[in-house]
N, C-alpha and C positions, 0 to 999 in steps of 0.2 A: 656383453660381458666377455672378459678375456679368459675363458676357461683353459686355453692352451698354455697359460702360464703355470698351471697346476700339474702338467703332465710329467714333470720330473720329480714331483714330491711324493714322499711316503707318509701316509696317515695311519695313526693308531686310534681306533675307536674303542673306548672302554665303557661298556653298557651292559648291565645285568638283565634288562628287559629285552628278551629275544625279539619281540615284535618291533621295538624301536630300532634295534641294531640292524635288523633286516631291512626295514623301511629306509633307514639312512643309507645303508649300503646300496640299495637299488637306486636311490635318488642321486647320490653323488660319487660313488666309487669309481665310475668309468672315467672320471676326469683326472685321476691320479695315477702315478707310476705304480704304486701299490697301496692297498687299503686293507689293513688287518684289524680283526675284531678280537677283543678280550672280554670275558664275561664278568670279571671283577678286578679289584685293585691289585691283588697279588699277581694274577695272570698278566694284567696290564703292565706292571713293573717289570716282570720277567721279559715280556715281549719288547718293552722299551729298551732294556739293556741289550737284548739280542739284535734288534732291528735298527736302532737309532733313528726313529721316525723324525720327520721334519716338523710335524704338527700332531698334537694329541687332542682328541675330543673325548670328554668324559662326563659321566653322570656323577652326582655327589653320593647319594645313598646307594651303597652296594654292600654285599656280604664280604666278609674276610678283611677287606681294607677299603675304607671309603675313598671317594674321589679326591677329597682335599688332602688327606694324609698321603695318598699316592702322589699327588701333585708336589707336595713338600719334598718327597724323596726324589722325584724326577728332577726338580729344580736343583737339588744337591749334586746330581750327576751332570746336568746341563741347564744352567739357569736361563739360557737363551731360547729354549724350546717353547714355542707358543702353545698354551693350553687353553682350550675352549671348554667351558662347562655348560652342560645341558641339564637343567634341573627343574623339577616340579615345585621347588621351594623358592618363594620370593621373600622369605623372612629376612629382615635386616641383618640379623645375627649371621646367617649363612652367607649372605652377600659380602658382609665385612670380612668374614673369615676367608672367603674366596679371594678377595682383594689382597689380604695380608699374605697369602701363600704365593701370590704372583700370577694369577690367571690373566689371560689376555682379554677374554670376553665371556659374558654370562648370558646364556639364552634360557628363557623360562619356557618350559613345556606347557602346552603344545607350541612348537615353533615352526616357522616356514623354512623348509629346506633351501628355497631360493635365497632367502635372507642369509642363511648360513653360508651358502656357496659364494655369495657376494663378499662376505667377510673373509672367507678363505682366500679369495683372489687378492684382497687388500694385504693380507698377511704374506701371501706368496711373493708379492712385489717387494716387500721388505726382506724376505728370506733371500730372494734372488740377488738383491743388491749386496747382501753380505757374502755372496758366493764369488763375487768378483774381487780379486786381490790386486791392489795397486802395488806393483813391484818397485816402480820408480816413476819419475815424471813422464816417461814415454811408454813404459810397458805395463800391461795388466794381464792377469791370468784368470780365466773363468773356470772355477773348480768343477762346475757342473758339466760343461761341454768339453773340458780339457783343452781349451783353445787359448793360444797366446796372441795378444794384440799389441801392435805398436801404433800409438795414436789412432785407435779405432780400426786399423787395418789388420786383418787376419794374417798371421804368419804361419806358413805351412811347417809342420813339425813332422819329422820322421818317427817311426815307431821307437827308435833308439833314443 
């Protein structure tokens, strides 16, 4: 697995069950640039606005603001943010509503953290592709590394 592709990404995990959020943090947080936890949808939305994470992992059933309503609001701010739902619910109604609000993936609890990590690597590849801006036929700029390339050759840039 290519975990090093995750090292520049910021993740927001919104989960009201403390045991699950701690378990998830210990299982996958070391792979990311930053890994932030919120305990409900309201806090999750606040942290999303403040941190602009690359990926959001959320539960559905939470106090104050549930995961699907939070997802709707996040998608209004940035429709490209991948959102992964972790839920104990496998009801058709919940699954369909999750699809309607634009989630990327739905994992049913209990889930395998390794499976989640594999999916995060897949998403990271897509995110990293979006970070390279094609300036013209010859030049591209990597937003992450702040590098300019001419036909795949790195061009040294001064601080100015």
